N, C-alpha and C positions, 0 to 999 in steps of 0.2 A: 504493500500500500504506500502511496505517495500522498502526503497531505501538505497543503499550503495554508499556513495559519498567520493571520494578521492580528495584531493586538492594538487596542486603543487604551492608553493609560487613563485611569479614573482616580481622582483624588478621594481618599478615604475608603473605608470598607463598605461599599454600597453594592447591592445586587447588580449583576451584569446580564447582558443579553448574549446568547450564543447563537450565531447564525451560520449556516453552511449549505453546501451543495454536494450531493453524492453523484459521481459521474463514472461512466465506463472508461477504464484506463486506456483503451485502444482508440475509441471513437471520440471521447470527450463529451458525449451526449449525456444528459441527465438521466438518472435511474429512478423511475417512478415506484412508489410503494416500498421503498427500502425501509427497514426498521432501524431507527437510530435511537439508541438508549444511552442516557446520561446517568451515571450512578447517582442515586438519591433524588433524581428528578423524573423518573419514569421513562417512557419511550414514546416516539411519534413516528408517523409515516411520512415519507417525502412526497412532495407534490409531483405533478406531471413533469416539471422541469428538474426534479431531484432536490428541491429546496427543503430545508428543515429549520426549526427555530425553537429555542428554549429561552425563557426569561426568568427573572428572579433568582439567578444563580449566584450564590455567595462565593467570595474569593476562596480559593483552595485548590487542592489537587483532585482531579477526577479522571475517570476512564470513560471514553466514548466508544460504544460498541455498535458496529454497523453490520447488518445482515441484509442480503438481497437475493432473491430467487435467481439461481444460475450463476452466482458470483461467490468468490471466496470471502468468508466473513473476516472482519478485521477489528482490532481494538486499538484505540489511540489514546495514549496518556495526554491529559489536558491540564495545563496550569492556568487557572483563572485569576487574573488580577484586574480585569476590566472587560469591556465588551470585546468579543472575538468573532472572527469570520474564518471559516475553514472550507477548503475544497478537498474532497476525499475521493480518491481514484481507486476503484475496485477492479480486480482482475477476474476474468471469466474462470469458472471452475475448470481445471485442467481435465483433459480426456485422455484415455488410453487407447491407442490404435492396436488392432489385431496384429499379431506378429507377421502375418502374411501380407499386410498392407505396407507398401513402401512409402507412399505419400497420398494424401487425400486429393481427389480430383473434383472439378466443378460439375455439378448436375443441376437440373431444373426440378423444382418442387411445385407440383400442382395440387390445389386443394379446393374444397367446397365447404362453405359455411351454411348451415341450415338451422331452422327452428327445431330443437331437439324433440319437442312434443308433437308439433303439427307437421313436421317433415317438409316445411316450405323453405325456399331459398331466402337467405338473409342478404339483402342488397346493400351495398355501400358500407359494409363492415370494414373497419380499419384493421390491417394486419401489421403489427409491429414486430421487428426482429432485432437481434443483437448483432447481426452480421451483414445484412443487405438492406437497401432502402425499403421503407414501408410501402405498402400498397393497399388497395381497396378491392372488395369483391364487386363483380359486375352484375349484369342483369339476372344471371342464373345462380348467383351466390358463389361464383368461382373466382379463384385468384391464382397467380403464378409468381414464383420467386425464381429468378435466374441466377445461375452461377453460385450455387450454394455448395460448400464442401461436403462431399460424400462421406458419411460415417461420422462427421463431426457434429456434436450436439448443437442443435439450433433452438434457441429460446424464441417462442412465439407468444405474443400477447394479442388476443382478439377482443376488439371493442366495437359494440354496435348499440345504437339507441334502442331502448326497450328491452335490452338483454343484460344479464349479469356478465361481467368480464370473465375471460378464460385465459389462464397462463399454462403453457405446456411446453415440453421439450420433445423435439423430433430428432431422430438419427436418420437423415436422408439416405435413401438407397436408390441407385440408378434403376429406372424402369418401373419403379413402384407406381401403382395406379393412384388416382387422386386421393389425397388424405381427406378424411371426412371429419368435420367438427360440428357437433351439435350443441348449440347454445341454449341455456335455460332462460326462460322469460323472467324479467325483473318484475315481480308482482307490484312493487310500488310504482314503477314507471307505467305499467299497464293500467293501474287504477287512475293515475294522473291523466293518461290519454283518454280514458273513459269519461272523466269529468270534463275535459275540453270538448270532446265530441258531444256531450250533453249540452254544452253551451251553444254549439253549432246547431243542434237539433232544435233547441228552444228558440234560437234566433230565426230559424226558418218559419216557425209558427205554422199557420194553416196554408202556407204557400207551396208546400211540397207537391210535386207531380205524382198523382196517385198511380198512374200506369208505368212510371219509371222509378222502380225501387232503387234506393241509394246503394252504392257499392262500398262495402267495407273492405279492409285490407285482405282478409282471408279469401273473400270471393274473387278479388282481383288477381291474387297470386295463383289461385287454382285454375284459372282460365288460361288457355294457350294463346299466345300472341306475343310478338316481339316488341310491340309498343302499346301504349295506352289506347291509341286509336284503334288498333287491331282488336283489343279486348272489348271496347265499347261497341264496335260493329258486330262482334260475335254475340253480344248479350241483348242488344236492343234492335227492334225493327228499323229499317232505314227510314220509314216514314216518321218515326218518333224522333230520330236524330236530326231529321231535316227541320224539326220545329225549333231547334236551338238557334237563338239569335245573339246571345251574349255568353261568352266564356270567361270565367274568372279562375285564375290560378293564384292561390294564396292571397285573395282579396284584390288582385290586380287584373283589370279588364284586358282581355286579349282580342284578337281578330274574331269576328263572329262567324267562323267557319269551322264546322266539326272536323273537317279533313285538313285543318291547318297544319303547317309544318311542325309547330311546337308540340301539339298533341300527338302527332304521329312519331315524333322523335323521343318522346318521354317514356321511360321504363315504368311498367306497373309497380315494380318494387319501390319506386320513389314515392308512391302515393299512399296516403292513409285513408282517404274517403273521397267519393264522388257523389254529388247530389244534384237533383234536377228540381227547379222551382218554376212556378207560374206555368203549369201544364207543359213543362219542358222547354220553355223559352229561355231559361237561364240554366247553365251548367256551371257548378262551382266545384273546383278541384282543390283538395287540401293535401299538401305533401307532408312527409315525415319531418322534414326540417321545419315546416310551419308549426307542427305540433310541439317541437322542442321550444320554439320561440313563444308559443302560447303558454306552455308550462312555466317558462321563465318570466312571464308577465309582460312580454314585449309587444303583444298584439291586443288591440281593442277592436272588437267586431263592430262593423258599421251596419246601419239599418239597410234592409234589403228592399229594393224598389224595382218595378218594371212597368214602363209606360210605353205603349205602342204609338208611334207618331208617323205621319206621312214621310218624314225625312229619315226615319230610322228609329229604332227603339232607344229609350233612355233607361239605362240599367245602373244600379249601385249595389 
């Protein structure tokens, strides 16, 4: 372990603040969820950037203990005379190569991320590794990592909105079929999404189109189709879709054409809900990202209006 420690002298015996960052010794990137324990002051987890903080630390001699999944644990003696800042570099856990292997070679790793209970693809999940650049899953929940060392332990962290995080270690093998990862739904996130959808349903009031049932995420993903436009055309009669005059995506008004480029290029996996109002004259699309922003309190739903005029409809 290599640690860089800076001290700021403080007059008198007053409590100090200990700040620091835990990073990968090879890449310099912050290590998330590392356990940092300071003797007598408990333990804390590092942030997404590897940052940690202790306050109210009396002057004296301490031991700083750092543990992180996939890394060698370390202990650092720490003399506290005032506020301190530390950068702590952890080495990856060493691996033992089979006696027949002369040297590791680069291979490609293909994987699939799915809902572990519903067996539906998880789109736009973030795949973080300790060796190659991060990536995200595509339309079918698939991802690929290029030039990973064969047989060398590869730390994977999977993160997706609405699901509990997963950390695991792979030993890549050339020619292995797609690795399969089933994520468990986050019950708290699911409940929060339900509450936001309830707000949307209440906002629609009595304006919902009776003959055009809303589409929730599960129904969207169970339908075949490369784009949202494909799915819509497979589920609703053409005469119903031709009624659409106003298309909203995340409260933003788009071109009033159901076969518009935007709808036809959008993946169903990006969408949380589709609803039709005013006998199908308005189609409103809500993305997963929109749900995250609603949960964060960044979205204020506007009043819904549709007025047919000779020069074109007025929609809000």
